[in-house]
C-alpha positions in Angstrom: -22.4 -0.5 -4.5 -21.9 3.2 -4.3 -21.2 2.9 -0.6 -18.4 0.5 -1.3 -16.5 3.3 -3.2 -17.6 5.9 -0.7 -19.8 7.7 -3.3 -22.2 9.5 -1.0 -23.1 13.1 0.0 -20.6 13.3 2.9 -17.6 12.0 0.9 -18.5 14.1 -2.2 -18.7 17.1 0.1 -15.2 16.5 1.3 -13.9 17.2 -2.2 -15.0 20.8 -1.8 -13.6 21.5 1.7 -10.8 23.9 2.6 -8.8 21.0 4.1 -8.7 19.1 0.7 -8.1 22.4 -1.2 -5.0 23.0 0.9 -3.7 19.5 0.2 -4.1 20.0 -3.6 -2.6 23.5 -3.4 0.6 22.2 -1.8 0.8 18.8 -3.6 1.0 19.9 -7.2 3.8 22.5 -6.7 5.8 20.1 -4.5 5.4 17.4 -7.1 6.7 19.7 -9.8 9.7 20.8 -7.7 10.5 17.2 -6.9 10.3 16.3 -10.6 12.6 19.2 -11.5 15.3 17.8 -9.2 14.8 14.3 -10.8 13.6 12.7 -7.6 12.3 9.1 -8.4 8.5 9.0 -8.2 8.5 12.8 -7.7 4.7 12.9 -8.0 4.4 10.8 -4.8 7.4 11.8 -2.7 6.9 15.5 -3.2 3.2 15.6 -2.1 3.9 13.1 0.8 6.6 15.3 2.3 4.7 18.6 1.8 1.4 17.1 3.3 3.3 15.6 6.2 4.9 18.9 7.1 1.6 20.8 6.8 -0.2 18.2 9.0 2.6 18.2 11.7 2.6 22.0 11.6 -1.0 22.1 12.7 -2.8 22.8 9.4 -6.1 21.0 8.9 -5.6 18.7 6.0 -7.8 16.0 4.6 -7.8 13.3 1.9 -11.4 12.4 0.9 -12.1 8.7 0.7 -13.7 9.1 -2.7 -10.4 10.5 -4.1 -8.6 7.4 -2.8 -11.3 5.2 -4.3 -10.9 6.7 -7.7 -7.1 6.0 -7.8 -7.5 2.5 -6.6 -9.8 1.7 -9.5 -7.3 3.2 -11.8 -4.5 1.1 -10.3 -6.6 -2.0 -10.6 -7.2 -1.3 -14.3 -3.5 -0.7 -14.9 -2.5 -4.0 -13.2 -5.3 -5.9 -14.9 -3.5 -5.3 -18.2 -0.8 -7.6 -17.1 -3.1 -10.6 -16.5 -3.4 -13.2 -19.2 -3.5 -16.9 -19.8 0.2 -17.2 -19.4 0.1 -15.5 -16.0 -2.5 -18.1 -14.7 -0.1 -20.9 -15.7 2.7 -19.2 -13.7 0.6 -18.8 -10.5 1.1 -22.4 -9.5 4.7 -21.5 -8.7 3.6 -18.7 -6.5 2.5 -21.1 -3.7 6.2 -21.2 -2.6 6.4 -17.5 -2.3 3.1 -17.4 -0.5 4.5 -19.8 2.1 7.6 -17.7 2.4 5.4 -14.6 2.9 3.6 -16.3 5.8 6.9 -17.2 7.5 8.2 -13.7 6.9 5.1 -12.2 8.6 5.3 -14.5 11.6 9.1 -14.0 12.1 8.8 -10.2 11.5 6.1 -9.8 14.2 7.9 -11.9 16.7 11.3 -10.3 16.2 10.2 -6.6 15.9 7.7 -6.8 18.8 10.5 -8.3 21.0 12.7 -5.4 20.1 10.0 -2.8 20.9 9.2 -4.4 24.2 12.9 -4.7 25.3 14.2 -1.3 24.1 11.2 1.0 24.4 8.1 1.5 26.5 5.8 -0.4 24.1 3.6 -2.9 25.9 3.2 -6.4 24.6 0.0 -6.0 22.6 0.9 -2.6 21.4 4.3 -3.9 20.1 2.6 -6.7 18.2 0.3 -4.2 16.4 3.2 -1.9 15.7 5.5 -4.8 14.4 3.1 -6.1 11.8 4.4 -5.3 8.3 1.2 -3.6 7.0 -2.6 -3.5 7.5 -2.6 -0.2 9.5 -6.3 0.5 9.0 -7.7 -2.9 10.3 -5.0 -3.1 13.0 -5.9 0.3 14.4 -9.5 -0.9 14.9 -8.3 -4.1 16.5 -5.7 -2.2 18.6 -8.5 0.1 19.9 -10.6 -2.9 20.9 -7.6 -4.4 22.7 -7.0 -1.0 24.5 -3.5 -0.6 23.0 -1.7 2.7 22.6 -3.1 3.9 19.3 -0.6 6.8 19.0 2.4 4.4 19.2 0.8 2.0 16.7 -0.1 4.7 14.2 3.3 6.5 14.5 5.3 3.3 14.0 3.3 2.4 10.9 3.5 5.9 9.4 7.2 6.1 9.9 7.5 2.7 8.2 5.4 4.0 5.2 7.4 7.2 4.9 10.7 5.4 4.9 9.6 2.7 2.4 8.0 5.2 0.0 11.0 7.6 0.2 13.9 5.1 0.0 12.7 2.3 -2.3 12.4 4.4 -5.5 16.0 5.5 -5.0 17.1 1.9 -4.4 15.3 0.7 -7.5 16.8 3.5 -9.7 20.3 2.8 -8.4 20.0 -1.0 -9.1 17.9 -0.8 -12.2 18.9 2.3 -14.2 15.6 2.8 -16.1 13.5 5.8 -16.4 10.4 5.6 -14.2 7.2 6.3 -16.0 8.6 6.2 -19.5 5.6 7.1 -21.7 5.0 4.8 -24.6 3.9 6.0 -28.0 0.4 4.7 -27.9 -2.7 6.0 -29.5 -5.2 6.0 -26.6 -8.0 7.6 -28.7 -8.0 4.7 -31.2 -9.2 2.3 -28.6 -12.8 1.0 -28.1 -13.9 3.3 -25.3 -17.0 1.1 -24.6 -14.4 -1.4 -23.2 -13.6 1.1 -20.5 -17.3 1.5 -19.6 -17.6 -2.3 -19.5 -14.5 -2.6 -17.3 -15.8 0.0 -14.9 -19.2 -1.7 -14.6 -17.6 -5.1 -14.0 -15.2 -3.5 -11.5 -18.0 -2.0 -9.5 -19.8 -5.3 -9.4 -16.7 -7.1 -8.0 -15.9 -4.3 -5.6 -19.5 -4.5 -4.2 -19.2 -8.3 -3.9 -15.7 -8.2 -2.3 -16.8 -5.4 0.1 -19.7 -7.5 1.3 -17.4 -10.5 1.7 -15.0 -8.4 3.7 -12.1 -9.1 1.3 -9.2 -6.8 2.2 -8.4 -4.0 -0.3 -11.7 -4.6 -2.0 -11.4 -1.6 -4.3 -8.1 -2.7 -5.7 -8.6 -6.5 -5.7 -12.2 -6.1 -7.1 -11.0 -4.0 -10.1 -8.0 -6.2 -10.6 -10.1 -9.4 -10.8 -12.8 -7.8 -13.0 -10.2 -6.5 -15.6 -8.3 -9.7 -15.4 -11.3 -11.9 -16.2 -12.5 -9.7 -19.0 -9.0 -9.7 -20.5 -8.4 -13.4 -20.1 -11.6 -14.3 -21.9 -10.9 -11.6 -24.5 -14.2 -9.7 -23.7 -12.7 -6.3 -23.1 -9.3 -4.6 -22.5 -8.4 -1.0 -22.2 -5.0 0.7 -21.7 -5.2 3.9 -19.7 -2.7 6.7 -20.4 0.5 6.1 -18.5 0.3 9.8 -17.4 -2.7 8.8 -15.2 -0.2 7.2 -12.9 1.0 10.7 -11.9 -2.5 11.4 -10.6 -2.4 8.2 -8.5 1.1 9.0 -7.2 0.0 12.5 -6.1 -3.1 11.3 -4.3 -1.3 8.4 -2.6 1.6 10.5 -1.5 -0.6 13.3 -0.1 -2.8 10.7 1.7 0.2 9.3 3.6 1.1 12.8 4.6 -2.5 13.6 5.7 -2.3 10.7 8.2 -0.1 12.8 10.4 -3.1 15.1 11.0 -3.6 15.8 14.8 -0.1 14.6 15.5 2.8 16.8 16.6 6.5 16.9 15.7 7.3 15.9 19.4 4.9 13.0 19.3 6.5 11.6 16.1 10.0 12.4 17.3 9.5 10.4 20.5 8.7 7.3 18.5 10.8 7.9 15.4 14.0 6.1 16.6 12.3 2.9 17.5 10.1 3.2 14.4 13.2 3.6 12.3 14.9 0.5 13.8 11.7 -1.5 13.5 11.4 -0.6 9.8 15.1 -1.5 9.2 14.5 -4.9 10.8 11.3 -5.4 8.7 13.2 -4.5 5.5 16.2 -6.8 6.3 13.8 -9.7 7.0 12.0 -8.8 3.7 15.3 -8.9 1.8 16.1 -12.3 3.4 12.6 -13.6 2.3 13.2 -12.2 -1.2 16.6 -14.0 -1.4 15.0 -17.3 -0.3 12.3 -16.8 -2.9 14.9 -16.8 -5.7 15.4 -20.5 -5.1 11.7 -21.2 -6.0 10.8 -18.6 -8.7 12.7 -17.0 -11.5 11.3 -13.5 -11.1 13.5 -10.3 -11.2 15.1 -9.9 -7.8 13.9 -6.3 -7.6 10.3 -7.6 -8.2 10.8 -10.0 -5.3 12.3 -7.2 -3.1 9.2 -5.1 -3.8 6.9 -8.0 -3.2 8.3 -8.6 0.3 8.9 -5.0 1.3 6.8 -3.9 4.3 5.1 -1.0 2.5 1.4 -0.1 2.0 -0.3 -2.3 -0.6 -1.4 0.7 -2.8 1.8 2.6 -2.5 3.9 -0.5 -3.5 1.5 -1.4 -6.3 2.0 2.1 -7.9 5.8 1.8 -7.5 5.6 -1.6 -9.3 3.6 -0.1 -12.1 5.8 3.0 -12.4 9.0 0.9 -12.8 7.3 -1.9 -14.7 8.3 -4.5 -12.1 5.6 -7.2 -12.7 2.8 -5.3 -10.9 0.5 -8.4 -11.0 3.0 -10.5 -9.1 3.7 -7.7 -6.6 0.0 -6.8 -6.1 -0.9 -10.5 -5.5 1.7 -10.9 -2.8 0.7 -7.7 -1.0 -2.9 -8.7 -1.0 -1.9 -12.1 0.4 0.3 -10.3 3.0 -2.7 -8.2 4.1 -4.8 -11.3 4.5 -2.1 -13.2 6.4 -1.5 -10.3 8.8 -5.2 -10.1 9.6 -5.1 -13.9 10.2 -1.8 -14.1 12.1 -2.1 -11.1 14.5 -5.4 -12.3 16.2 -3.9 -15.8 16.7 -0.8 -14.3 18.3 -3.0 -12.2 20.6 -5.0 -15.2 21.5 -1.9 -17.2 22.4 -0.7 -14.3 24.6 -4.1 -14.2 26.4 -3.9 -18.0 27.0 -0.4 -17.7 28.3 -1.5 -15.0 30.8 -4.4 -17.0 31.9 -2.3 -20.1 32.5 0.3 -18.1 34.5 -2.3 -16.4 36.7 
């Protein structure tokens, strides 16, 4: 169970390294500066930019897995508060948006991969891995197995993440003039704190089970399911302070920036134009999918845009929580997106191999 959340000597030791200390040292001031200038989701965008620049400048930076594990559990507990009996009755309507998500993924991979093959030096398999709207971690493993260009795949996905995380908060603020992270007047100390203990124990159980079952995003989905079940059956519920989202934002933003470690400005620049175009194509296709979804569900259009945006599951989930855009609906569709990508990409690769075999 502890292995599933990366709670071991090696990962604990990373919390006390110089690499992580540098990340925290630059992340907090950058978040404060971004907040001073009223940048949306300042506690994520500030650290992300600062950590990216430090990594690309050659500084050794690191985001320990155990730090990420802790914020994913916090996110799961936050989203779990939105799950109730009424939500379960609504989920039957989500089958249509699930089908739309599958079509969006297939069309996105085919369109964007064709662009990368035609207008850049991406080879066929590399372009498919780079065109997928998410699932960077698992795809990197598969790309290495398929002997694809890992640098091109990683850079394309990182550029996509940077653009989505930077632009979407501004888009939401411009279309939906509400203050992000408005703190409610809520007496957190009056709650039954044993409920939090029970929620954490139940979460660890589901995380362990989901990790063994190879369920994608086990940390987030396990916590979400655990908190949802306990709340639906009125066993336990607990509202975390809204300010805890700032901690999640900081860690997530910095972790995206840390992924540029061991890369150079030149390497990123060489792939940035095609990565930018690929991201624009993915966003436009996502907007089209969100528009089509409006004919099947009555959710807020911004919620649908966020559900079909090609961002990272954790980063998008925290944006949904921050702007109160139905985080349960958004998280569900991004977990489904991750599952579908891991299902669709191997099928496309298999079809390519069969085509090559038949032509030879």
